[in-house]
C-alpha angles and dihedrals in degrees: 000000000000123000094250094055092044091051090049092051092048093051090045092052092048092050091049091051094047092048093045093048096042103038092047090074090061093057110122117238091203118099115280124229095279093049091047092051094047090050095054110123094027136092123212111234126187111230136168089268092051132262115347133182119238123194130032119311141128093250092068088075094051122109135188116280123246093262098046091115095048120117093252099043118136094016093288136102110250090342092298110129091203088074097053090117091053090052089050092051092047090049091049092049092050091047093048091047093049093046092045092050091048093049092044091050094048099041121119115263122222117280134061120007 
């Protein structure tokens, strides 16, 4: 790899990590458009078991996903919202590694074109 390409990749990776770590703190904890639509017709009520939906809506049939107890669930680290940026950086690193591995594995080898 030549120095120019290496410098570009290093700067690109740094920008991705800064954006992932910084922008993650601006993520809104309110429901997004899909959540809002699926909750139409219901009212959120606080009960002893936690928040429950009352009424008739699609969201009443929803359940937690398989990774809801994982360390990076809900865009936080260990459920602590103060570490949202860390979760963003970890996600960016995993994504860059997966994409880099995929591109490296699928790249053309030397020889005929």
